Every structure is written in C-alpha cells, then in structure tokens.
VEXNUVO-43983 format. One line per 8 residues: number of its first residue (from 1); for each residue x, y, z of C-alpha. Coordinates in steps of 0.2 Angstrom, whole numbers, plus 2048, in hexadecimal, padded with zeros to 3 digits. Example, Ala and Ser with C-alpha at 12.3 -4.5 7.8 and 13.67 -1.06 7.14 Angstrom:
2
1	83E/7EA/827 ~ 844/7FB/824
This chain:
70
1	A39/BE6/612 ~ A3C/BED/601 ~ A39/BE2/5F0 ~ A46/BE0/5E5 ~ A42/BE0/5D1 ~ A4C/BD2/5C8 ~ A54/BD3/5B6 ~ A4F/BBF/5B2
9	A53/BC6/59E ~ A64/BCF/5A3 ~ A6A/BC1/5AE ~ A65/BB2/5A2 ~ A70/BBD/590 ~ A7F/BBF/59D ~ A7F/BAC/5A3 ~ A7C/BA4/590
17	A89/BB4/58B ~ A95/BA9/598 ~ A93/B9A/592 ~ A93/B9D/57F ~ AA5/BA5/582 ~ AA9/B96/58D ~ AA1/B8B/57B ~ AAD/B96/56F
25	ABC/B8F/57B ~ ABA/B80/57C ~ AB5/B7E/569 ~ AC3/B8C/564 ~ AD0/B7C/56C ~ AC8/B6E/563 ~ ABE/B67/570 ~ AB0/B61/56C
33	AA3/B6C/570 ~ A96/B68/581 ~ A87/B5E/57C ~ A75/B61/586 ~ A6B/B50/585 ~ A59/B54/587 ~ A4D/B46/58F ~ A3B/B46/58E
41	A31/B3B/597 ~ A1D/B3A/590 ~ A15/B46/586 ~ A11/B56/58E ~ A11/B61/57F ~ A18/B70/58D ~ A27/B66/591 ~ A2D/B64/57F
49	A28/B77/57A ~ A38/B7A/58C ~ A44/B6D/584 ~ A43/B75/574 ~ A46/B85/57B ~ A57/B7E/583 ~ A5B/B75/571 ~ A57/B87/56B
57	A64/B90/578 ~ A70/B82/577 ~ A71/B83/565 ~ A75/B96/566 ~ A83/B93/573 ~ A89/B89/566 ~ A85/B76/571 ~ A83/B67/56A
65	A6F/B62/570 ~ A64/B55/56E ~ A55/B52/574 ~ A4D/B40/574 ~ A3D/B3A/57B ~ A38/B2A/587
C-alpha cells in the first residue's frame, strides 16, 4: 500500500477561494455578508489563538466575524 501526500494548503486555498466567491456574490446582491460568531469558553491561550486565526480568515473572505468570551 502506498501513501498519498495530501496538499492541505492547496486544498484550503481552493476552499477559501470558493467561499470568497460566494460571499462576494451575496454582498453584490445587496444581502448582508455571512457572519461567524466564535464563543470562547474559559481561558485557554491556544483556543484564543485558533479563534483569532478563524477571525482573520473570515474577515479576509468578507465575512462578519465576532469573538465572544464566556
């Protein structure tokens, strides 16, 4: 059995491009952009970094992103 090398960055870029195109079409039609709300529970630095990455990616795609803490 041979191994298959996955090209994660290329796949992620393709998915991001597809989502960006859809967000652009939604906003061009006069609709509000899709939104993402992230809820951080507790005080974990790694989770905060991960949520920040999600926020950055969402904003780059034209989405509305909010991070709430509990």
